[in-house]
C-alpha positions in Angstrom: 0.0 0.0 0.0 1.3 3.5 -0.9 0.5 5.4 2.2 0.0 8.9 0.9 -2.5 7.8 -1.8 -4.4 5.7 0.7 -4.5 8.6 3.1 -5.8 10.9 0.3 -8.5 8.3 -0.6 -9.6 8.1 3.1 -9.6 11.9 3.3 -11.8 12.1 0.2 -14.2 9.6 1.8 -14.3 11.7 5.0 -15.0 14.8 2.9 -18.0 13.0 1.3 -19.4 12.0 4.6 -19.0 15.6 6.0 -20.8 17.1 3.0 -23.7 14.7 3.6 -24.2 16.1 7.1 -23.3 19.8 6.6 -26.2 22.2 7.2 -28.1 23.7 4.2 -27.5 27.4 3.9 -31.1 28.7 4.0 -33.6 30.6 6.1 -33.3 33.7 8.2 -30.3 32.2 10.0 -28.5 31.5 6.7 -25.4 33.5 7.7 -24.6 31.1 10.5 -24.7 28.1 8.2 -22.4 30.0 5.8 -20.0 30.7 8.6 -20.1 27.0 9.8 -19.6 25.7 6.3 -16.8 28.2 5.5 -14.6 26.6 8.2 -15.8 23.1 7.6 -14.9 23.4 3.9 -11.5 24.9 4.5 -9.7 21.5 4.0 -7.4 20.0 6.6 -6.1 16.5 7.1 -9.4 15.0 8.4 -7.4 12.8 10.7 -10.1 12.6 13.4 -12.9 11.3 11.1 -10.4 8.9 9.5 -9.4 7.6 13.0 -13.0 7.2 14.0 -13.7 5.0 10.9 -10.4 3.1 11.2 -11.1 2.2 14.9 -14.6 1.0 14.0 -13.1 -1.2 11.2 -10.3 -2.8 13.2 -12.7 -3.5 16.0 -14.8 -5.5 13.5 -17.7 -3.0 13.0 -19.5 -1.6 10.0 -17.9 1.7 9.2 -21.2 3.0 7.7 -22.6 3.0 11.3 -19.7 5.3 12.3 -20.1 7.8 9.5 -22.3 10.4 11.3 -19.9 10.2 14.2 -16.9 10.9 11.9 -18.7 14.0 10.6 -19.6 15.1 14.1 -16.0 14.8 15.3 -14.8 17.1 12.5 -17.5 19.6 13.4 -16.3 19.6 17.0 -12.7 20.0 15.9 -13.6 22.8 13.5 -15.5 24.7 16.2 -12.4 24.5 18.4 -10.3 26.0 15.7 -12.7 28.9 15.1 -12.6 29.7 18.8 -8.8 29.2 19.0 -8.3 31.8 16.3 -10.3 34.5 18.0 -8.5 37.6 19.3 -9.2 36.6 22.9 -7.2 33.4 22.4 -4.6 32.9 19.7 -5.6 36.0 17.6 -4.7 34.4 14.3 -5.7 35.8 10.9 -4.9 32.7 8.8 -6.0 29.1 9.1 -5.1 26.5 6.4 -4.1 29.3 4.1 -7.4 31.2 4.3 -8.7 34.1 6.4 -9.9 32.9 9.7 -13.6 32.8 10.4 -13.8 36.0 12.5 -11.9 37.9 9.8 -14.6 37.0 7.3 -17.8 37.0 9.3 -16.8 39.1 12.4 -16.1 38.0 15.9 -19.7 37.7 17.0 -20.7 35.4 14.2 -17.5 33.4 14.6 -18.4 32.7 18.2 -21.9 31.7 17.2 -20.6 29.5 14.4 -18.4 27.6 16.8 -21.3 27.2 19.3 -23.5 26.1 16.4 -21.0 23.5 15.2 -20.7 22.0 18.7 -24.4 21.7 19.1 -25.0 20.5 15.5 -22.4 17.7 16.1 -24.4 16.3 19.0 -27.6 16.7 17.1 -26.1 14.7 14.2 -24.9 11.9 16.4 -28.2 11.7 18.4 -30.5 12.0 15.5 -28.8 9.2 13.5 -28.6 6.9 16.6 -32.4 6.9 17.2 -33.9 3.5 16.4 -30.5 1.7 16.0 -29.9 -1.8 17.2 -27.7 -2.0 20.3 -28.4 1.6 21.3 -26.0 1.4 24.2 -23.1 1.2 21.8 -24.1 4.6 20.3 -24.7 6.2 23.7 -21.2 5.0 24.8 -19.7 6.5 21.6 -21.4 9.8 22.2 -20.1 9.8 25.8 -16.6 9.1 24.6 -16.7 12.1 22.3 -18.3 14.4 24.9 -15.5 13.4 27.4 -12.8 14.0 24.8 -14.1 17.4 24.0 -15.1 18.6 27.5 -13.7 19.9 30.7 -11.8 16.6 31.3 -10.5 16.7 27.8 -9.9 19.4 25.1 -11.5 22.3 27.0 -9.7 21.4 30.2 -6.4 21.3 28.3 -7.1 24.6 26.6 -7.9 26.3 29.9 -4.6 25.3 31.4 -2.8 26.3 28.2 -4.4 29.8 28.4 -3.5 30.1 32.0 0.1 29.1 31.3 0.9 31.9 28.9 3.8 34.2 29.9 4.9 31.9 32.7 7.3 29.0 32.8 5.6 25.7 33.6 7.1 22.3 34.5 7.1 19.3 32.1 4.3 17.6 34.1 1.9 20.5 33.4 2.9 20.7 29.8 2.2 17.0 29.4 -1.3 17.5 31.0 -2.0 20.3 28.4 -0.9 18.0 25.5 -2.8 15.0 26.8 -6.0 16.9 27.1 -5.9 19.7 24.5 -4.9 17.4 21.6 -4.7 13.7 22.5 -8.0 13.5 24.3 -10.0 14.2 21.1 -8.0 11.5 19.2 -8.7 9.1 22.0 -12.4 10.1 22.1 -12.9 9.6 18.3 -11.1 6.2 18.2 -12.9 4.9 21.3 -16.2 6.1 19.8 -15.5 4.1 16.6 -14.6 1.0 18.7 -17.7 1.4 20.9 -19.9 1.5 17.8 -18.3 -1.8 16.7 -19.0 -3.4 20.1 -15.3 -3.9 20.8 -14.2 -5.7 24.0 -12.2 -4.0 26.7 -8.8 -5.3 25.5 -9.3 -3.8 22.0 -10.6 -0.6 23.5 -7.5 -0.3 25.7 -5.0 -0.9 22.9 -6.9 1.5 20.6 -6.8 4.1 23.4 -3.0 3.7 23.9 -2.5 4.1 20.1 -4.7 7.2 20.0 -3.1 8.9 23.0 0.4 8.3 21.9 -0.1 9.6 18.3 -2.0 12.5 19.8 0.9 13.5 22.1 3.3 13.1 19.2 1.1 15.2 17.0 1.2 18.1 19.5 5.0 17.9 19.9 5.4 18.0 16.1 3.1 21.0 16.1 5.3 22.8 18.6 8.4 22.0 16.5 6.7 23.3 13.3 5.8 26.5 15.1 9.6 27.1 15.2 11.0 25.5 12.1 7.9 25.3 9.8 7.3 27.1 6.6 4.2 29.4 6.9 3.4 29.0 3.2 3.2 25.2 3.8 1.6 25.2 7.2 -1.1 27.7 6.1 -0.9 29.8 9.3 1.7 32.1 11.0 4.7 30.5 12.7 6.3 31.7 15.9 3.0 32.3 17.8 4.1 30.1 20.7 7.2 32.2 21.2 5.2 35.4 20.7 2.7 34.3 23.4 5.5 33.1 25.7 4.1 29.6 25.8 6.0 26.7 27.3 6.5 23.9 24.7 8.6 20.8 24.4 11.2 22.6 22.3 11.4 25.4 24.8 11.8 23.0 27.7 14.0 20.3 26.3 15.2 21.6 22.9 14.3 20.5 19.3 16.4 17.3 19.1 15.1 15.9 22.4 11.5 16.9 21.3 11.9 14.9 18.1 13.2 11.9 20.0 10.2 12.1 22.4 7.8 12.1 19.4 9.5 9.1 17.9 9.3 7.2 21.2 5.6 7.9 21.4 5.0 6.7 17.8 6.8 3.4 18.5 4.6 2.9 21.6 1.5 3.6 19.4 2.6 1.0 16.9 3.2 -1.6 19.6 -0.2 -1.1 21.1 -2.2 -1.5 17.8 -0.2 -4.5 16.7 -1.5 -6.4 19.8 -5.0 -6.5 18.4 -4.8 -6.6 14.6 -2.6 -7.8 11.8 -4.1 -5.0 9.6 -1.5 -2.5 10.8 -0.2 -1.0 7.5 -2.3 2.1 7.3 -2.2 2.9 11.1 1.5 2.4 11.1 1.8 4.7 8.1 -0.4 7.3 9.8 1.8 7.2 12.9 4.9 7.7 10.8 3.2 10.5 8.8 2.5 12.4 12.1 6.1 12.8 12.9 7.4 13.4 9.4 4.7 15.9 8.3 5.6 19.5 7.4 2.2 21.0 8.1 
């Protein structure tokens, strides 16, 4: 399997799913749908929906059952990016090479677009779960995503990240931020896919370890790219961590040690997933892609 072509194929599939569940731009509230879809349509790697579907597949489930959850995950991820870019948080003007949501629609509408995407994600998951066989699987999946996105996950990590600007923090606190701000949503989406498939505890545990380790590695690579990345490739300004005086892996242990840490995490991820499936080629490739990517 040629990994990049397979990744592109899976990303196209994720795009098709997302388009199926995107809101129609109509009615008096048409502007909010336009703002939601503007950011949903801005490209990106679609890693989280891909991971949701992959987890369902390796756990023996029907990926069709996980499609609305894959779309919902991307809606939640997109809402978080819209809010991250606001002047009150990262104050970024560019995202994926395009003007950020608040630069196009204004701050008020960007806040509402983020709120709307979060709500619409749960509406999508709940609406498509009604009347399904094994309803407990779907409830568990929704709970996994809620936990990954909430105060004990992404939001919790973001809170500590904001509070840690302009101060030096210990490695333990930085790991907490990474584990919650970034890894928790990857864990949530993969556990959701596994729950939909009715996976047993051992499979869920190994899938969780894979997701957490690639999530932590992903954030370390993001921190590295903020220093050495090419803005024209990344699609957003570089140097914002330094500008905001944020503690990162490179600022605490240097670039070389940060790269080594990311590589160790990737190897742990591969070991975990290899325990439950022989179909490791794509997930191994994805793990390698995370530490070799330039955007």
